[in-house]
C-alpha positions in Angstrom: 11.6 49.0 -3.1 8.8 46.6 -2.0 5.9 45.8 -4.5 2.6 44.0 -4.3 2.2 40.7 -6.1 -1.1 39.2 -7.4 -1.8 35.7 -8.7 -5.3 34.8 -9.9 -6.4 31.4 -11.3 -9.5 31.9 -13.5 -11.6 28.7 -13.9 -14.8 27.3 -15.1 -17.3 27.1 -12.1 -15.8 25.2 -9.2 -18.0 23.0 -7.1 -18.9 25.0 -4.0 -17.7 22.3 -1.6 -14.1 22.6 -3.0 -13.6 26.3 -2.7 -13.0 27.0 1.0 -10.4 24.2 1.2 -8.7 25.3 -2.0 -8.4 28.9 -0.8 -7.0 27.6 2.5 -4.4 25.6 0.6 -3.5 28.6 -1.5 -2.8 30.6 1.7 -0.8 27.9 3.4 1.2 27.0 0.3 2.0 30.6 -0.5 3.1 31.3 3.1 5.4 28.3 3.1 6.7 29.1 -0.3 7.7 32.7 0.7 9.3 31.4 3.9 11.3 28.8 2.1 12.5 31.3 -0.5 13.3 33.9 2.3 11.0 36.5 0.7 9.8 39.1 3.2 6.3 40.7 2.9 3.8 42.6 5.0 0.6 40.5 4.5 -1.1 37.9 2.4 -4.8 38.0 1.5 -6.6 35.3 -0.4 -9.8 35.5 -2.4 -12.2 33.0 -4.0 -15.4 32.8 -6.0 -16.9 30.0 -8.1 -14.8 31.2 -11.0 -11.5 32.1 -9.4 -8.9 31.6 -6.7 -6.5 34.5 -6.0 -3.8 35.6 -3.6 -2.5 39.2 -3.0 0.9 39.6 -1.4 1.4 43.1 0.0 4.8 44.8 0.0 6.9 41.9 -1.2 10.6 42.5 -1.1 12.6 42.9 -4.3 15.3 40.6 -3.1 15.5 37.4 -1.1 17.0 37.9 2.4 20.8 37.3 2.3 21.8 34.9 5.0 24.8 33.2 6.6 24.2 29.6 7.6 26.2 27.2 9.8 26.5 23.8 8.3 27.5 20.8 10.5 29.7 18.1 9.0 31.1 14.8 10.2 32.9 14.3 13.6 36.6 15.2 13.6 37.6 11.6 14.0 36.0 11.0 10.6 37.0 14.3 9.1 40.7 13.7 9.5 42.7 10.7 8.5 45.4 8.9 10.5 48.0 11.5 9.4 45.8 14.4 10.7 45.0 15.5 7.1 41.5 16.3 6.0 39.7 13.2 4.8 37.6 12.7 1.6 34.6 13.1 3.8 35.7 16.5 5.0 36.6 17.7 1.5 33.4 16.5 0.1 31.4 18.2 2.9 33.0 21.6 2.3 32.7 21.3 -1.5 29.0 20.5 -1.1 28.6 23.8 0.7 30.7 25.9 -1.7 33.6 26.2 0.7 37.1 24.8 1.1 38.9 23.0 3.9 40.4 26.4 4.9 36.9 27.4 6.0 36.5 24.6 8.5 36.2 25.2 12.2 35.2 22.8 15.0 32.7 22.8 17.8 31.8 20.3 20.5 28.2 18.9 20.5 27.2 16.6 23.3 30.8 15.6 24.0 31.8 15.0 20.4 33.8 17.4 18.3 32.4 18.1 14.8 33.5 20.2 11.8 31.5 23.2 10.6 31.6 25.7 7.8 29.7 29.0 7.3 28.2 29.7 4.0 27.0 33.0 2.6 23.8 32.8 0.6 23.2 36.0 -1.4 19.6 36.9 -2.0 18.4 36.7 -5.6 16.1 39.2 -7.2 12.5 38.2 -6.3 11.3 38.8 -9.9 13.5 36.0 -11.1 11.8 33.6 -8.6 8.2 34.5 -9.0 7.6 32.3 -12.1 8.0 29.4 -9.7 4.6 30.2 -8.3 3.3 28.1 -11.2 4.2 25.1 -8.9 1.9 26.4 -6.2 -1.0 26.7 -8.6 -0.5 23.2 -10.0 -0.1 21.6 -6.5 -3.6 22.6 -5.2 -5.6 19.4 -4.5 -9.3 19.1 -5.0 -11.8 16.4 -3.8 -12.3 15.3 -7.4 -10.1 16.2 -10.4 -10.5 16.1 -14.2 -8.4 16.4 -17.3 -9.4 18.3 -20.4 -8.4 18.4 -24.0 -4.9 16.8 -24.4 -3.7 18.3 -21.1 -2.0 16.1 -18.4 -2.8 18.4 -15.4 -5.5 17.1 -13.2 -7.6 19.9 -11.8 -11.1 20.4 -10.5 -12.1 22.5 -13.5 -10.3 23.8 -16.7 -8.1 26.9 -16.2 -9.4 29.7 -18.5 -7.1 32.6 -17.6 -4.2 33.5 -15.3 -3.2 36.8 -13.7 0.3 37.2 -12.4 1.5 40.7 -11.5 4.5 42.0 -9.6 3.9 45.7 -9.3 2.9 46.7 -12.8 4.9 43.9 -14.5 3.5 40.6 -15.7 5.2 37.5 -14.2 5.7 35.2 -17.2 4.7 31.5 -17.1 2.0 29.3 -18.5 -0.2 26.3 -17.4 -2.1 24.1 -19.8 -1.3 26.5 -22.7 -2.9 29.4 -20.7 -0.4 32.3 -20.4 -0.2 34.8 -17.6 -1.4 38.3 -18.2 -3.0 41.3 -16.4 -6.6 40.7 -17.6 -9.3 39.3 -15.4 -13.1 39.0 -15.8 -16.0 40.4 -14.0 -19.4 38.8 -13.4 -20.3 36.4 -16.3 -23.4 38.5 -17.3 -23.1 41.8 -15.5 -19.3 42.5 -15.8 -16.7 42.8 -18.5 -13.0 42.2 -19.2 -10.8 44.1 -16.7 -7.2 45.2 -17.3 -5.3 45.5 -14.0 -2.6 48.1 -13.8 -1.6 47.2 -10.2 -2.3 44.3 -7.9 -3.9 46.7 -5.3 -6.7 47.4 -7.8 -7.8 43.8 -7.9 -10.6 43.8 -5.2 -12.1 47.2 -6.2 -12.0 46.6 -9.9 -13.9 43.3 -9.6 -16.4 44.9 -7.2 -17.2 47.5 -9.9 -17.9 44.6 -12.2 -20.2 42.8 -9.8 -17.8 40.3 -8.3 -17.2 40.2 -4.5 -13.9 38.3 -4.3 -13.8 38.2 -0.5 -15.9 35.2 0.5 -16.4 36.5 4.0 -17.9 39.7 2.6 -20.3 37.7 0.5 -21.3 35.7 3.5 -21.9 39.0 5.4 -24.0 40.4 2.6 -26.2 37.2 2.6 -26.7 37.5 6.3 -27.5 41.2 6.1 -30.2 40.4 3.4 -31.6 37.7 5.6 -31.8 39.9 8.6 -33.5 42.7 6.7 -36.2 40.2 5.5 -36.7 39.0 9.1 -37.3 42.5 10.3 -39.7 43.5 7.6 -41.8 40.3 7.7 -41.6 39.5 11.4 -40.6 35.9 10.9 -37.4 33.9 11.5 -34.9 32.4 9.0 -32.8 29.8 10.8 -29.4 30.0 9.2 -27.8 26.6 8.6 -24.1 27.3 8.6 -23.2 24.5 6.2 -25.8 25.8 3.7 -24.6 29.4 4.2 -21.0 28.3 3.5 -22.2 26.5 0.3 -24.4 29.3 -0.9 -21.7 32.0 -0.5 -19.5 29.8 -2.8 -22.3 29.5 -5.5 -22.4 33.2 -6.2 -20.1 36.0 -7.1 -22.5 38.8 -6.3 -25.1 37.8 -3.8 -28.6 39.3 -3.6 -31.1 37.8 -1.2 -34.8 37.4 -2.2 -37.9 35.8 -0.8 -40.3 33.4 -2.5 -43.4 31.5 -1.5 -45.2 28.2 -2.0 -48.8 27.0 -1.5 -49.9 26.4 2.1 -51.3 22.9 1.2 -47.7 21.6 1.0 -47.3 22.2 4.7 -49.3 19.0 5.2 -46.2 17.1 4.0 -43.6 16.0 6.6 -41.5 19.1 7.4 -38.4 17.1 6.5 -39.6 16.8 2.9 -40.1 20.5 2.6 -36.8 21.4 4.2 -34.9 18.8 2.2 -36.5 20.2 -1.0 -35.5 23.7 -0.1 -32.1 23.1 1.4 -30.6 20.1 -0.3 -32.2 20.5 -3.8 -32.6 24.2 -4.3 -30.2 25.7 -1.7 -33.0 27.8 -0.1 -33.3 28.8 3.5 -36.6 27.7 5.1 -38.7 30.3 7.0 -40.4 29.7 10.4 -42.7 31.7 12.5 -41.8 33.2 15.9 -43.3 30.0 17.3 -40.9 27.9 15.2 -43.6 26.7 12.8 -42.7 26.2 9.2 -44.1 28.9 6.9 -44.9 28.7 3.2 -41.9 30.9 2.2 -38.3 30.4 1.3 -35.2 32.6 1.0 -32.9 32.3 -2.0 -29.7 34.0 -3.1 -29.3 35.2 -6.6 -26.0 35.5 -8.4 -26.5 39.1 -9.5 -28.1 42.4 -8.7 -31.7 43.4 -7.8 -32.8 43.9 -11.4 -36.1 42.1 -12.1 -35.8 40.3 -8.7 -39.5 39.6 -8.6 -39.2 37.6 -11.8 -36.3 35.6 -10.3 -38.4 34.8 -7.3 -41.3 33.6 -9.5 -39.0 31.4 -11.5 -37.7 29.8 -8.3 -41.2 29.4 -7.0 -42.1 27.4 -10.1 -39.2 25.1 -9.7 -40.0 24.4 -6.0 -43.7 23.9 -6.8 -42.8 21.1 -9.2 -40.6 19.4 -6.7 -43.1 19.7 -3.9 -45.9 18.5 -6.1 -43.8 15.3 -6.8 -43.3 14.9 -3.1 -47.0 15.3 -2.4 -47.8 12.6 -5.0 -45.2 10.2 -3.7 -46.3 10.7 -0.1 -49.9 9.9 -0.8 -49.1 6.9 -3.0 -46.6 5.4 -0.5 -49.2 5.5 2.3 -51.5 3.3 0.2 -49.1 0.3 0.7 -47.7 -1.5 3.7 -44.3 -2.3 5.3 -44.6 -5.9 4.1 -45.1 -4.6 0.5 -41.8 -2.7 0.6 -40.0 -5.4 2.5 -40.7 -7.9 -0.3 -39.0 -5.5 -2.8 -35.7 -5.6 -0.8 -34.9 -9.0 -2.2 -34.7 -7.4 -5.7 -32.0 -4.8 -4.9 -28.3 -5.6 -4.5 -26.6 -4.2 -1.5 -23.1 -5.2 -2.8 -22.3 -7.6 -5.5 -20.3 -10.0 -3.2 -22.6 -9.5 -0.1 -26.0 -10.1 -1.7 -29.2 -8.2 -1.5 -30.5 -5.6 0.9 -32.9 -8.2 2.3 -29.9 -10.5 3.0 -28.2 -7.6 4.8 -31.3 -7.0 6.9 -31.3 -10.6 8.0 -27.7 -10.3 9.1 -28.5 -7.0 10.9 -31.3 -8.8 12.7 -29.1 -11.7 13.8 -26.4 -9.3 15.0 -29.0 -7.2 16.9 -30.3 -10.3 18.6 -26.8 -11.2 19.8 -26.0 -7.7 21.0 -29.3 -7.5 22.9 -28.3 -10.8 24.6 -24.9 -9.4 25.5 -26.5 -6.3 27.0 -29.0 -8.4 28.8 -32.0 -6.5 27.4 -35.4 -7.5 28.8 -37.9 -9.3 26.6 -39.9 -6.2 25.7 -36.7 -4.3 24.6 -35.4 -7.2 22.7 -38.7 -7.6 20.8 -38.7 -4.0 19.8 -35.0 -4.1 18.8 -35.6 -7.1 16.6 -38.7 -5.5 15.0 -36.7 -2.3 14.3 -33.9 -4.4 12.7 -36.3 -6.4 10.6 -37.9 -3.2 9.0 -34.9 -0.9 9.2 -34.5 -0.7 5.4 -38.1 -0.9 4.2 -38.3 2.8 3.3 -35.5 2.4 0.7 -38.2 1.0 -1.6 -40.6 3.9 -1.2 -41.2 6.5 -3.9 -40.3 9.2 -1.5 -36.9 7.9 -0.7 -36.3 7.1 -4.3 -36.9 10.8 -5.1 -35.4 12.2 -1.9 -32.5 9.9 -1.0 -31.4 12.2 1.8 -34.6 11.2 3.7 -33.7 7.5 4.2 -34.5 6.6 7.7 -36.5 9.8 8.3 -39.2 8.7 5.9 -38.9 5.2 7.5 -39.8 6.7 10.9 -42.7 8.7 9.5 -44.2 5.8 7.6 -43.6 3.3 10.4 -45.7 5.4 12.7 -48.3 5.8 10.0 -48.4 2.0 9.6 -49.0 1.5 13.3 -45.5 0.6 14.5 -44.3 1.3 18.1 -42.8 4.8 18.2 -39.5 3.6 19.7 -39.2 1.1 16.8 -40.0 3.9 14.3 -37.4 6.2 15.9 -34.7 3.5 15.8 -35.3 3.2 12.0 -34.2 6.9 11.7 -31.5 6.7 14.3 -29.7 3.6 12.9 -28.2 5.8 10.1 -26.6 8.0 12.7 -24.0 9.4 12.9 -24.1 10.5 9.3 -20.7 12.3 9.5 -17.7 11.4 11.6 -18.7 14.1 14.2 -22.4 13.9 13.6 -25.3 13.4 16.0 -25.4 10.0 17.7 -28.5 7.8 18.3 -30.4 9.0 21.4 -32.2 5.7 22.1 -30.8 2.3 23.1 -32.5 0.5 20.3 -31.3 3.0 17.7 -27.7 2.6 19.0 -27.8 -1.2 18.8 -29.1 -1.3 15.2 -26.8 1.5 14.1 -23.8 -0.6 15.3 -25.3 -3.8 13.8 -25.8 -2.2 10.4 -22.4 -0.6 10.3 -20.6 -3.7 11.6 -22.3 -5.8 9.0 -21.0 -3.5 6.3 -17.5 -3.3 7.7 -17.0 -7.0 8.4 -18.7 -8.0 5.2 -16.6 -5.7 3.0 -13.3 -6.7 4.6 -14.2 -10.4 4.6 -14.6 -10.2 0.8 -11.5 -8.2 0.2 -12.8 -4.7 0.1 -10.6 -3.2 2.7 -10.1 0.6 2.2 -6.7 1.6 0.8 -5.1 5.0 0.9 -7.7 7.7 0.4 -10.1 5.2 -1.3 -13.1 4.2 0.9 -16.1 3.9 -1.5 -18.3 2.2 1.2 -17.5 4.8 3.9 -16.0 2.1 6.2 -13.8 4.5 8.1 -16.7 6.8 8.9 -18.9 3.9 10.0 -16.1 2.5 12.2 -15.7 5.9 13.8 -19.4 6.0 14.4 -19.4 2.6 16.1 -16.6 3.6 18.5 -18.3 6.9 19.3 -21.6 5.2 20.1 -19.8 2.7 22.3 -18.0 5.5 24.1 -21.3 7.4 24.5 -23.4 4.4 25.7 -20.7 3.1 28.1 -21.7 -0.5 27.5 -20.0 -3.2 29.4 -19.0 -5.1 26.3 -15.9 -4.8 24.2 -15.5 -4.0 20.6 -14.0 -7.4 20.2 -17.2 -9.0 21.6 -19.2 -7.4 18.9 -16.7 -8.3 16.2 -16.9 -11.9 17.3 -20.7 -11.8 16.9 -20.6 -10.4 13.4 -17.9 -12.7 12.2 -19.9 -15.7 13.6 -23.0 -14.4 11.6 -20.9 -14.3 8.4 -19.5 -17.7 8.9 -23.1 -19.1 8.7 -23.6 -17.5 5.3 -22.6 -18.9 1.9 -20.7 -15.7 1.1 -17.2 -16.5 -0.3 -14.7 -14.9 2.1 -10.9 -14.5 2.6 -8.9 -16.6 4.9 -10.3 -16.3 8.5 -6.9 -15.3 10.0 -6.4 -12.7 7.3 -9.9 -11.2 7.9 -9.3 -11.1 11.7 -5.9 -9.4 11.2 -7.3 -6.8 8.8 -10.4 -6.1 11.0 -8.1 -5.6 14.1 -5.8 -3.3 12.2 -8.7 -1.4 10.7 -10.4 -0.7 14.0 -7.1 0.0 15.7 -6.5 2.8 13.2 -10.0 4.3 13.9 -9.5 4.1 17.7 -6.1 5.7 17.3 -7.7 8.5 15.2 -10.4 9.2 17.9 -7.8 9.2 20.7 -5.7 11.7 18.7 -8.8 13.9 18.4 -8.9 13.9 22.2 -5.2 15.1 22.3 -3.8 11.8 23.5 -0.2 11.3 22.5 0.7 8.5 20.1 2.9 6.6 22.5 0.0 6.5 25.1 -2.3 5.4 22.3 0.0 2.4 21.5 0.2 1.6 25.2 -3.6 1.3 25.8 -4.3 -0.4 22.5 -1.5 -2.9 22.6 -3.8 -5.9 23.3 -7.3 -4.8 22.2 -9.6 -1.9 22.0 -11.9 -3.4 24.6 -14.6 -1.2 26.2 -13.8 1.9 24.3 -15.0 4.4 27.0 -12.7 2.7 29.5 -9.8 2.7 27.0 -10.4 6.5 26.6 -10.3 7.0 30.3 -7.1 5.0 30.7 -5.5 7.0 27.8 -6.4 10.4 29.3 -5.1 9.3 32.7 -1.7 8.0 31.4 -1.4 11.2 29.3 -1.4 13.1 32.5 1.0 10.7 34.3 3.6 10.7 31.5 4.5 14.3 32.4 4.1 14.0 36.2 7.5 14.1 37.9 6.1 12.7 41.1 5.0 9.5 39.2 8.6 8.7 38.2 9.2 6.1 41.0 5.9 4.2 40.3 6.4 4.0 36.5 10.0 2.9 36.9 8.9 0.0 39.2 6.1 -1.1 36.9 8.1 -0.8 33.7 11.0 -2.8 35.3 8.5 -5.6 35.9 7.3 -5.5 32.3 10.8 -5.5 31.0 11.7 -8.7 32.9 8.4 -10.5 32.2 9.4 -11.7 28.8 12.0 -14.0 30.4 9.3 -15.9 32.3 7.5 -18.9 30.9 3.8 -18.9 30.8 3.2 -22.3 32.3 5.0 -21.7 35.6 2.8 -20.7 38.5 3.8 -19.1 41.8 4.7 -21.4 44.7 4.4 -19.6 48.0 6.8 -22.2 49.6 9.5 -21.1 47.2 9.3 -17.5 48.3 12.5 -17.1 50.3 13.1 -13.5 51.3 10.9 -11.0 53.1 10.9 -8.6 50.2 9.6 -11.2 47.7 7.0 -12.3 50.2 5.9 -8.7 50.6 5.5 -8.1 46.9 3.6 -11.4 46.5 1.3 -10.5 49.4 0.7 -7.0 48.0 -0.1 -8.5 44.6 -2.6 -10.9 46.2 -4.2 -8.0 48.1 -4.8 -5.7 45.2 -5.6 -7.9 42.2 -9.2 -8.3 43.1 -9.5 -4.6 43.7 -7.8 -3.9 40.4 -10.3 -6.2 38.5 -13.2 -4.6 40.4 -12.1 -1.1 39.3 -11.5 -2.3 35.8 -14.9 -3.9 35.6 -16.4 -0.7 36.9 -14.3 1.2 34.3 -12.7 3.3 37.1 -9.3 4.0 35.4 -8.1 6.1 38.3 -8.9 3.4 40.9 -7.4 0.7 38.8 -4.1 2.5 38.3 -4.0 3.5 42.0 -4.1 -0.2 43.0 -1.2 -0.9 40.7 0.7 2.1 42.2 0.7 0.4 45.6 3.0 -2.3 44.1 5.8 0.2 43.4 7.5 0.2 46.8 7.4 -3.6 47.3 8.7 -4.0 43.7 11.6 -1.6 44.3 12.4 -3.5 47.5 12.2 -6.8 45.7 14.7 -5.8 43.0 17.0 -4.2 45.6 17.2 -7.3 47.7 16.9 -10.2 45.3 18.6 -11.5 42.2 15.8 -12.6 40.0 18.0 -14.9 37.9 19.1 -16.9 41.0 21.3 -20.0 40.6 18.6 -22.1 42.2 16.3 -23.1 39.4 13.1 -23.4 41.6 13.7 -19.9 43.2 14.5 -18.4 39.7 11.4 -19.9 38.1 9.2 -18.8 41.1 10.5 -15.2 41.0 9.9 -15.1 37.2 6.4 -16.5 37.7 5.7 -13.7 40.3 7.0 -11.1 37.8 4.9 -12.6 35.1 1.8 -12.5 37.2 2.3 -8.8 38.1 3.1 -7.9 34.5 -0.1 -9.6 33.3 -2.0 -7.3 35.7 -0.2 -4.2 34.5 -0.7 -5.1 30.8 -4.4 -5.4 31.4 -4.3 -1.7 32.1 -1.6 -0.7 29.5 1.8 -1.7 28.2 3.7 1.1 30.1 6.9 0.3 28.2 5.5 1.9 25.1 5.2 5.3 26.8 7.9 8.0 26.4 7.9 9.1 30.0 8.8 12.8 29.9 10.5 12.8 33.3 13.2 10.7 31.7 14.0 13.1 29.0 
């Protein structure tokens, strides 16, 4: 008879950012575990709150599924000795599967005969297997772990209770001296201890004790409360989905309330108000129907509606204090100048081995100047770019950014305008921090994009040059995120410069400093590998296959938007049956090219046959078109010009022996192959692609 099973991990309050991922892990690990153990069930439901993670398995079978498996052993020629008797390999194979040589039978697989046995695996009682769920609980990974008391388990927070039920029976195991039972706990202040008789009681019993264990339901309750306030007050509450996801994981029993603040605070930059509400207090800002910020906020209480007005007043006091600080800092900051803050940058270390923030700004400015030259910016644009680079970090020294660190760049833009800077320069100060996340918004302006790349490149090259290359999951300076940002900006801007061009600029800037660096070749190698990994990651995100990625990145990343176009095109071609003849011709050239010597050039007088003259003439006709298409980043056009070589190449190989006895003819043919292969490799190394039409 099937029974329900319930597992709950009771914890001290988990950080909200860990909860959704932990619940997802719990679902995936439980599903895999049940499949691996051959335990059938009807459905799995997971739950989470700040104080618990839980999984309910409905109608779990009482016994594992009994199966018969076919096990493949060695080939018959190995399984039998010269006398036709079973060898040690065959005997060992059968013994390993609980069988004897009498159970052996043979089957042919792809032209070779192998030995097989069938083994009967009887299903065990599920109740005997359930204590193994302890391993699932211990295997959940969190963004940051801790140890407590004398325990060796690393977990996000200490485990305080464990529920493990199969039907009405407790599943016995313990973790960190906490033993499983059938007792759980309601809301910390409104609920009480709960004794569960059956797993199916879990959700309703906790709801009666002011705990909504279904995170989606908590989210819906918050949205319902927000919508009700919108209707009653005729205003709008823009719902930030990230904030909503966080707030739903801060509470076990959500109740929405509204608070207010003094209208005078609306004179502050809206970003200060919104940051104070969202980032610091986890409130939702309120706007009018005309999208103007209003002096109200929406909060979510972890509890019921009792004395809700007092809760609102308490939150109003907290926000008032924070906004008062912001108001004071804002007025004090405006009394100074950009030069005042710039001077302070020399007192703050950016990174111990890389010097002060002021030294970083000087490098950013030098990099910006060189990128502007590569992009052939006019004098006015270059002047603005350099000014933006020079003052890109001044706001880090303001009181406002010291208090509200999330506003770096944003305050820089506001203050720069206040101090009389050009608006495009001010905007670039804000934009040079973009993207803030791997998939975040990109700079909208040219100057913002240039300085963003200059800043990020300075950090990446500097860190790797002094031996701070990220390892494993450790990336304290966010180099991977910044490299991803650089490549995304280059793809978006479609600049006619390669990643390697920019790397060369930054390396040159560092060579002029007195910073102690690793061996130059080692730095180049690590930088190349680092960016190759980031480019590969982005191409995978675009559903490009790994073999195609290797093919387009085999020499360099180059102009990344063009590299992406080539990868997408080849991803289509690798499965195109009609492309088989073309790729075979081009790959055949690449395979032979390694036999040619680089210093030999093609001599037209040594072209003997019509077919080799034809392929030479076709090569000469298309190479300029190929380079023109490549320069214009027309991947389709570039590959199409290479495609025209296919028939002449086939004819060449059909009618000529490349490795001719005559040394001059042989060298000339190899030189011709080398020239064509060089052209093909500029597009991609097609040998690295697993052409599906061959499988």
